[in-house]
C-alpha positions as CSV (number, residue, x, y, z in Angstrom):
1,M,0.0,0.0,0.0
2,N,1.4,3.4,-1.0
3,V,0.8,6.2,1.4
4,Q,1.3,9.9,0.6
5,V,0.7,12.7,3.2
6,R,0.8,16.2,1.8
7,A,0.5,19.5,3.7
8,K,-0.1,22.8,2.1
9,D,0.4,26.0,4.2
10,I,0.4,23.8,7.4
11,T,3.4,22.7,9.5
12,L,3.0,18.9,9.8
13,H,4.6,17.6,13.0
14,D,6.0,14.1,13.3
15,N,3.4,12.9,15.9
16,T,0.6,14.1,13.6
17,R,2.1,12.3,10.7
18,A,2.5,9.1,12.8
19,H,-1.1,9.4,13.9
20,I,-2.3,9.5,10.3
21,E,-0.1,6.6,9.2
22,S,-1.2,4.4,12.1
23,A,-4.8,5.0,11.3
24,I,-4.1,4.1,7.7
25,E,-2.5,0.9,8.8
26,G,-5.6,0.2,10.7
27,F,-7.6,0.3,7.5
28,S,-6.0,-3.1,6.6
29,K,-8.4,-4.9,9.0
30,Y,-11.2,-4.6,6.5
31,T,-9.4,-7.0,4.2
32,L,-9.9,-4.8,1.1
33,D,-7.2,-4.6,-1.5
34,I,-6.2,-0.9,-0.7
35,T,-3.6,0.1,-3.3
36,T,-3.0,3.8,-2.5
37,V,-4.0,6.3,0.2
38,N,-3.4,10.0,-0.5
39,V,-3.9,12.4,2.4
40,S,-4.1,16.2,1.7
41,L,-4.0,18.7,4.6
42,K,-4.8,22.3,3.5
43,A,-5.1,25.6,5.4
44,E,-8.3,27.5,4.6
45,K,-9.7,30.8,5.7
46,K,-11.8,29.2,8.3
47,G,-9.6,26.4,9.7
48,V,-8.2,23.4,7.9
49,S,-9.4,20.8,5.4
50,V,-8.4,17.2,5.4
51,E,-9.0,14.9,2.3
52,F,-8.5,11.1,2.3
53,D,-8.4,9.6,-1.2
54,I,-8.4,5.8,-0.8
55,H,-7.9,3.7,-3.9
56,I,-9.2,0.1,-3.8
57,A,-8.6,-2.6,-6.5
58,H,-11.8,-3.5,-8.4
59,A,-13.8,-0.7,-6.7
60,E,-14.4,3.0,-6.9
61,P,-12.1,5.2,-4.9
62,V,-13.3,6.4,-1.5
63,V,-12.9,10.2,-1.1
64,I,-13.5,11.8,2.3
65,N,-13.4,15.6,2.8
66,Q,-13.5,17.1,6.3
67,S,-13.1,20.6,7.4
68,D,-12.7,22.0,11.0
69,D,-11.2,24.7,13.0
70,N,-8.7,22.4,14.6
71,L,-6.3,20.2,12.7
72,D,-6.4,17.2,15.1
73,A,-10.2,17.2,15.2
74,A,-10.5,17.4,11.4
75,I,-8.0,14.5,11.1
76,D,-9.9,12.4,13.7
77,L,-13.3,13.1,12.0
78,A,-11.9,12.2,8.6
79,I,-10.4,8.9,9.9
80,D,-13.8,8.0,11.5
81,R,-15.6,8.7,8.3
82,A,-13.1,6.7,6.2
83,S,-13.3,3.8,8.6
84,K,-17.1,3.8,8.3
85,A,-17.0,4.0,4.5
86,L,-14.5,1.1,4.3
87,R,-16.5,-1.0,6.8
88,R,-19.7,-0.5,4.6
89,L,-17.7,-1.5,1.5
90,H,-16.3,-4.5,3.3
91,T,-19.8,-5.6,4.4
92,K,-21.1,-5.1,0.9
93,V,-18.3,-7.3,-0.6
94,I,-18.6,-10.0,2.0
95,D,-22.4,-10.2,2.2
96,H,-23.4,-13.3,0.3
97,N,-27.1,-12.7,0.6
98,N,-26.8,-9.6,-1.5
99,S,-27.6,-10.6,-5.1
100,S,-28.4,-8.4,-8.1
101,V,-31.1,-8.7,-10.6
102,K,-28.6,-10.0,-13.2
103,D,-27.6,-12.9,-10.9
104,L,-31.3,-13.8,-10.5
105,E,-31.9,-13.8,-14.2
106,T,-28.9,-16.1,-14.9
107,L,-30.1,-18.5,-12.2
108,D,-33.6,-18.9,-13.7
109,A,-32.3,-19.5,-17.3
């Protein structure tokens, strides 16, 4: 898994970078084939903006945008939202009871 953390107009401390990277390593528990995670931190007029761009093989990328006045709060909220999105995708992939209309048509034929 490739991880890129970029900060624009923000001083990114080592402990903040370590917090982001440890959270990204925690995403592996969802057993999805995550290929790349891009994290962008930007200073805005009213606080900061955090963007997680998570690329998964054979699925659409998951993009999370979060803004807040506090950098740590924005990072934590974005991590929570990304975890929730990955958990939903994992459940959708693993759920064997979820069948589409195309699957039903091929079974009847």
